[in-house]
C-alpha positions, -999 to 999 in steps of 0.1 A, spaced: -63 45 -98 -98 34 -109 -128 39 -86 -138 10 -63 -168 2 -43 -173 -20 -12 -181 -52 -32 -151 -47 -56 -128 -41 -26 -140 -72 -7 -138 -94 -39 -102 -82 -46 -85 -98 -16 -61 -127 -23 -49 -135 12 -79 -130 35 -104 -155 49 -141 -150 46 -142 -142 83 -115 -115 79 -133 -100 49 -166 -99 68 -148 -80 96 -132 -55 71 -140 -19 79 -137 5 50 -116 36 56 -132 68 70 -143 91 43 -145 63 18 -173 80 -2 -152 112 -7 -120 95 -19 -104 113 -49 -93 82 -69 -73 103 -94 -48 112 -66 -42 76 -54 -18 50 -67 -32 24 -43 -58 25 -15 -44 17 19 -58 20 54 -55 8 90 -84 -10 105 -98 13 132 -112 -17 152 -81 -38 150 -49 -18 155 -26 -44 141 -46 -50 109 -43 -29 77 -54 -33 41 -41 -23 7 -58 -25 -27 -34 -21 -56 -43 -18 -93 -23 -44 -112 -31 -38 -149 -68 -33 -149 -75 -56 -119 -77 -45 -83 -57 -68 -59 -63 -66 -22 -39 -77 5 -45 -80 42 -16 -67 62 -4 -72 98 14 -43 115 45 -50 135 42 -45 173 72 -22 173 85 6 151 119 2 133 148 11 156 158 42 137 142 65 111 134 41 82 127 48 46 94 37 30 100 9 5 72 21 -17 75 59 -20 111 61 -10 106 96 3 137 109 21 119 138 37 90 119 52 66 138 74 54 105 89 65 73 105 73 41 86 63 7 100 69 -29 91 39 -47 76 37 -84 68 12 -103 47 4 -139 43 10 -153 9 -21 -163 -11 -31 -200 -13 -14 -230 3 18 -211 9 -1 -186 31 -20 -214 49 15 -229 57 27 -197 72 47 -181 44 47 -143 46 62 -113 28 71 -81 46 78 -44 37 83 -10 53 55 14 43 43 48 55 23 41 87 -8 59 73 -3 49 37 6 85 26 28 73 -3 6 87 -31 7 122 -15 45 119 -9 54 111 -45 32 140 -58 52 166 -39 77 184 -63 112 170 -55 140 194 -46 159 210 -75 189 186 -79 209 207 -104 204 235 -129 181 223 -156 166 196 -135 131 187 -148 111 187 -115 79 175 -133 96 146 -150 111 136 -117 77 138 -100 61 116 -127 89 91 -124 84 89 -86 47 82 -92 54 55 -118 80 39 -94 55 38 -65 30 21 -88 55 -5 -98 68 -12 -63 32 -16 -49 22 -38 -78 54 -59 -74 46 -64 -37 10 -77 -43 23 -98 -72 47 -114 -47 18 -122 -23 -3 -138 -50 25 -156 -69 18 -189 -53 -20 -187 -57 
C-alpha cells in the first residue's frame, strides 16, 4: 500500500459527510505505520465505539469508507470475508457501510464480516500450513495477499458504484 497522510485520508472518503470527516480520529501510532505491510488501512474510532474506517487502494487511488460496527457479534465463530483466515487469533464482526451518493442518502448499505481490529494484512502474511508434499508455501502466501487486496477493493467498489 502507498503512504498516506491526514489530508489524503480525509479526501479519500466516498460515503462520509463533512461532519463525519471532521470528527474522524486517525489511528493510534499513525506516524509509525509500516505501509509496506498493509493491504489496506483500517481502524476503529476510539471516540465512537460503533464507527470504523477503511482506506483501500484501488489502482493508484485511495478510497475511504466509513463503517458502522454491529451491536452484536455473530452467533458463532465466523470467518473474515476479506482475509478468510481459518485459524483466526481474533474476533470477526459485521460492519455495514452506506453506499456513496444518492443511494446512501436513501439508506442503501453494504455489509461484510471483517476482523474486528482489521488484522487481515497480518493474517494473510503468515505462512499457511503445509497442505501436501511439494506445497509451495510462499506462492500460497502471495496468493492470499493478492486475494485480500481484491476482496477489499471489490467491497469499496461496491460502495462507490452508485456515486
